[in-house]
C-alpha positions in Angstrom: 126.9 72.7 58.3 128.8 75.6 59.2 126.6 76.5 62.3 127.6 75.1 65.9 125.2 72.7 68.2 125.0 72.4 71.8 127.3 69.8 71.4 130.1 72.1 70.4 129.6 74.4 73.3 131.5 74.0 76.8 128.1 75.0 78.9 128.9 74.0 82.6 128.2 77.1 84.8 127.7 79.2 82.0 124.1 81.4 81.7 122.8 80.3 77.9 120.5 83.0 76.4 118.1 80.8 74.6 116.1 82.4 72.1 112.9 80.3 72.1 109.5 80.4 70.1 106.9 80.2 72.7 104.0 82.3 71.3 101.2 79.6 72.4 97.6 80.5 72.1 96.0 81.5 75.3 92.0 81.4 76.3 91.1 83.1 79.4 94.4 82.8 81.0 95.4 78.9 79.6 97.4 77.4 77.3 95.3 75.8 74.6 97.8 74.3 72.6 101.4 73.8 74.4 103.2 72.1 71.3 105.7 74.8 71.0 106.7 74.6 74.5 106.9 71.3 74.2 109.6 71.3 71.5 111.8 73.3 73.1 111.9 71.3 76.2 115.0 69.1 74.6 117.1 72.2 74.3 116.1 73.2 77.8 117.1 70.0 79.5 120.0 69.5 77.4 121.2 72.9 78.8 120.5 72.2 82.4 122.0 68.5 82.0 125.4 70.2 81.0 125.6 72.3 83.8 124.1 75.7 81.9 121.5 77.7 83.4 119.1 78.4 80.3 117.9 82.1 80.0 114.5 82.5 77.9 114.3 85.1 75.2 111.1 85.0 73.6 108.4 87.5 72.1 104.6 86.9 72.5 101.7 88.6 70.1 102.2 92.0 68.5 102.5 94.5 71.2 103.9 97.1 69.2 106.9 98.3 71.6 104.4 98.6 74.4 104.0 97.0 77.4 100.9 95.0 77.5 100.1 93.0 80.4 97.7 90.7 78.2 100.8 89.8 76.3 103.0 89.4 79.1 105.1 86.2 79.0 104.6 85.8 82.9 101.5 83.6 82.2 103.2 81.2 80.9 105.3 80.3 83.5 103.3 77.4 84.8 102.9 76.0 81.6 106.4 76.0 81.3 107.4 74.4 84.5 105.4 71.7 83.9 107.2 71.0 80.4 110.3 71.4 82.0 109.9 69.5 85.3 111.7 72.5 87.1 111.5 75.9 88.6 110.9 78.8 86.2 111.6 82.5 87.7 110.2 85.4 85.5 112.1 88.7 85.3 109.9 91.6 84.3 111.9 92.9 81.5 114.6 91.4 78.9 117.3 93.9 79.7 118.1 95.9 82.4 118.9 96.0 86.4 116.2 93.8 86.9 117.1 90.9 84.6 120.8 91.3 85.2 120.1 90.8 88.6 117.8 87.7 87.9 120.3 86.3 85.7 123.2 86.6 88.8 120.8 84.9 90.8 119.9 81.8 89.0 120.9 78.8 90.4 121.8 75.5 88.7 118.9 73.5 87.8 116.4 76.5 87.4 115.1 78.5 84.3 115.0 82.0 83.6 111.8 83.2 81.5 112.4 86.9 80.5 109.7 89.1 79.7 108.6 89.8 76.3 111.3 91.0 73.4 108.5 93.0 71.4 107.9 95.6 74.7 110.7 97.3 73.2 110.2 98.8 70.0 114.0 98.4 69.3 113.7 94.6 69.2 112.0 94.6 65.7 114.4 97.0 64.5 117.6 95.1 65.2 118.6 97.4 67.7 122.4 97.0 68.7 122.0 98.6 71.8 119.1 96.3 72.7 121.1 93.2 71.7 124.2 94.5 73.8 121.7 94.9 76.9 120.7 91.6 76.5 124.2 90.0 75.9 125.1 91.3 79.3 122.7 88.7 81.3 124.3 85.4 79.3 128.1 83.9 78.6 126.5 82.0 75.4 123.9 82.6 73.0 121.5 79.7 71.6 119.3 79.9 68.9 116.0 77.7 68.9 113.5 79.7 67.5 113.6 78.6 63.7 110.4 80.2 63.1 111.7 83.4 63.9 114.8 83.0 61.6 113.5 85.1 59.1 113.4 88.3 61.5 116.6 90.1 61.7 115.9 91.4 65.3 117.8 92.3 68.1 117.4 88.8 70.0 117.3 86.6 66.5 120.6 88.4 64.6 122.3 91.4 66.2 122.5 89.1 69.6 124.3 86.1 67.9 127.0 88.0 66.8 127.8 89.2 70.5 128.3 86.0 72.1 129.6 82.4 71.5 126.5 80.8 69.2 124.9 77.8 68.7 121.6 76.2 67.3 119.2 74.6 69.9 117.6 71.0 69.0 114.4 72.1 67.4 116.6 74.8 65.6 119.0 72.0 64.8 116.5 69.3 63.7 114.5 72.1 61.4 117.8 72.7 59.7 118.8 69.5 59.2 115.9 68.5 57.8 115.3 71.3 55.0 119.0 70.5 54.2 117.9 66.8 53.7 114.7 68.1 51.4 116.7 70.8 49.4 120.2 71.3 50.3 121.7 67.7 49.5 118.5 65.6 49.1 118.6 61.7 47.9 116.8 61.9 44.3 114.4 61.9 42.4 113.0 64.8 44.7 109.2 65.5 44.3 107.5 68.8 46.0 103.7 69.4 46.8 102.8 72.7 46.5 99.1 73.5 47.2 97.1 76.5 48.6 95.0 79.3 47.3 97.1 82.2 45.4 100.0 81.7 42.7 101.2 85.0 43.3 101.9 84.5 47.3 104.3 81.3 45.8 105.7 82.6 42.9 108.9 83.1 44.4 108.8 79.5 45.8 107.8 77.8 42.6 110.3 79.4 40.5 113.3 78.4 43.2 111.2 74.6 43.2 111.7 74.3 39.3 115.5 74.5 39.7 115.7 72.0 42.3 113.2 69.2 42.2 112.1 66.6 39.5 108.3 66.5 39.7 106.1 69.6 41.2 102.7 68.7 42.3 100.6 71.4 42.2 97.1 71.6 43.8 94.5 73.6 45.4 93.6 77.0 44.3 97.0 76.8 42.6 96.1 74.0 40.4 93.1 76.2 39.0 95.1 78.7 37.8 97.5 76.8 35.9 94.6 74.9 34.1 93.3 78.2 33.0 96.8 78.9 31.8 96.4 75.8 30.0 93.4 76.6 28.1 90.7 75.0 30.5 87.5 76.4 31.7 87.0 76.3 35.5 83.8 77.4 36.3 83.3 79.4 39.7 86.5 77.9 40.9 89.1 79.8 43.3 91.6 81.2 40.3 94.0 83.9 39.6 92.9 84.6 36.1 95.0 87.3 36.0 98.2 85.1 36.6 97.8 83.0 33.8 100.4 84.0 31.6 102.9 83.8 34.9 101.8 80.3 35.3 102.1 79.5 31.6 105.7 81.0 31.6 106.2 78.7 35.1 105.4 75.5 33.1 107.7 76.4 30.0 110.5 77.4 32.7 110.2 74.0 34.3 109.9 71.9 31.1 113.4 73.6 30.3 115.0 72.5 33.5 113.8 69.1 33.3 111.4 69.5 36.2 107.8 67.6 35.5 104.7 69.6 36.8 102.0 67.7 37.8 98.3 69.0 37.8 95.2 67.4 38.3 93.8 65.1 35.2 91.0 64.9 37.1 88.8 67.0 39.5 86.0 66.6 42.1 83.3 69.5 41.1 80.4 70.5 43.9 78.4 73.9 43.1 78.5 74.6 46.7 81.4 75.1 49.2 80.4 73.0 52.2 80.9 69.3 53.2 79.0 66.7 51.6 78.0 69.0 49.0 76.7 67.1 45.6 79.7 66.4 43.4 81.0 64.7 40.7 84.2 63.5 39.1 85.3 64.5 35.9 88.1 65.0 33.2 90.3 68.1 34.3 88.8 70.1 31.0 85.4 69.6 31.7 84.6 71.8 34.7 81.1 73.2 34.2 80.4 77.0 34.3 78.5 76.4 37.8 81.0 73.9 39.3 83.5 74.6 41.7 86.9 72.4 41.7 87.2 71.5 45.3 89.8 68.4 45.0 91.7 66.3 42.6 90.3 63.0 41.5 91.1 59.7 42.4 93.2 59.5 38.7 95.1 62.5 39.9 95.8 60.9 43.1 96.8 57.6 41.3 99.4 59.4 39.4 100.9 61.7 42.5 101.1 58.3 44.6 102.8 56.5 41.6 105.0 59.5 41.5 105.9 59.3 45.4 107.0 55.7 44.6 109.7 56.8 42.3 110.9 59.5 44.6 113.7 59.4 47.5 112.5 62.6 48.9 109.2 64.5 49.3 108.9 68.0 50.4 105.3 69.4 51.2 103.6 72.6 51.4 99.9 73.4 51.2 96.9 71.0 50.6 95.8 69.5 47.5 92.3 70.6 47.9 89.7 72.0 50.2 90.6 69.6 53.2 88.9 71.1 55.7 85.1 69.7 54.2 84.7 66.4 53.6 84.7 64.7 51.4 87.0 67.3 49.5 90.0 65.9 51.8 90.2 62.7 50.4 92.9 63.5 47.8 94.9 65.4 50.4 94.6 62.6 52.8 95.5 59.5 50.2 98.6 61.3 49.3 99.8 62.2 52.6 99.1 58.7 53.8 101.3 57.0 51.1 104.4 59.5 51.9 103.7 58.2 55.5 103.6 54.6 54.8 106.9 54.9 52.6 108.6 57.3 55.2 108.0 54.3 57.9 109.1 51.8 55.6 112.2 53.7 55.0 111.6 54.3 51.3 111.4 58.1 51.7 112.3 61.3 53.1 109.3 63.4 53.9 109.5 67.0 55.1 106.4 69.6 55.3 105.5 72.8 56.6 103.3 75.5 56.8 100.1 76.4 59.1 97.8 74.4 56.5 100.0 71.7 55.8 100.3 70.7 59.4 96.4 70.9 59.7 95.8 69.1 56.9 98.8 66.3 57.8 97.6 66.3 61.4 93.8 65.4 59.8 94.7 62.8 57.9 96.6 60.8 60.2 99.8 60.6 58.1 101.9 63.4 60.5 103.5 60.8 63.0 105.1 59.0 60.2 106.4 62.1 58.3 110.4 62.2 58.9 109.8 65.7 60.0 106.7 68.5 60.0 107.7 72.3 61.1 106.0 74.4 62.8 107.4 77.4 61.3 105.5 79.1 58.8 107.1 82.3 57.4 110.5 80.9 58.0 109.8 77.2 56.4 108.6 79.4 53.1 111.4 81.7 52.8 114.0 78.7 53.0 112.1 76.8 50.1 112.3 80.1 48.5 115.9 80.0 48.9 116.2 82.7 50.7 119.1 83.7 53.2 117.8 83.7 56.7 118.8 86.2 59.1 119.0 84.3 62.3 120.4 81.3 60.5 123.3 83.1 58.6 124.2 85.0 62.1 124.6 81.5 63.6 126.7 80.1 60.5 129.1 83.6 60.4 129.4 82.8 64.6 130.5 79.2 63.8 
């Protein structure tokens, strides 16, 4: 890894500007899910333990460069204090005289939270002057927001070039997990890709077939591939206009030695609702009035068999309509197999993406995966093989 971690930095007595993602859901002023805040706590605690003074930079919502009180980070102070178990001060801006004074007055053992960076329109334009204003508040820059690393913003990219820079604990964990899954993985490698549309994951699929040994395709995407193979899918969700593209992906994968795994049997219903009457059929026998809502038991057996032969699994997207029982069966069974193998030390398993996290949590498998990324767009862009500006800036600083 070319980037530095907190362990590489002298933090004693230093003001550490920490870019975090605390864009958490709030209802009536109350944080309803503090997961993102809990995940940055190790970074904050380690900085405090090393004698540093954490100064937090973050965005919240999409204020569009306008100051909006309902998107002020001030409302997160009580939750942050509980998570960090220390005093958290608040500055009403992320640059300027007030913020500089608050940073100067910060005492050892305390934390300073700066106001929403996106109250400045210049933030999303990666403005160097805004970054310079932020840099005046600290001595060291620490990026702990992998989920925002795919954005070239002032607080994620330009700022990293103005101060000694390193990755925080969450960023470090994300990058190490992704490196183990796609950078230099232990083989064989299996990727599971689900979701609704092939068109939104073309770059992902094209990158993966060059890097993995098996590519399991599920969800609505699988239906498009079944169409490409000449099969009828009834009223199922499918991008029929993408069938030629899907066929080319299959052909390219064959040439690269990557096996694409599609459902061999399907769970079909006529209504998209929980516990709708359904039947298991061969993949090429979907009725005209039917909708494919899940992969069948033979398909699951094949997927779990492949997991058994694999050393690394990277997962993005469910295998079926996981939000509806019993059409969550394939996702649950495959996830639990990967989790059990991981728990037994037989597999490295990395997963990410909104629906993926929800599906793995629902299955009860999430706790045993090697790593689950809370990042959405950044996780996908990394899987697509793209350079993430926030990561590139840390690498160049290292």
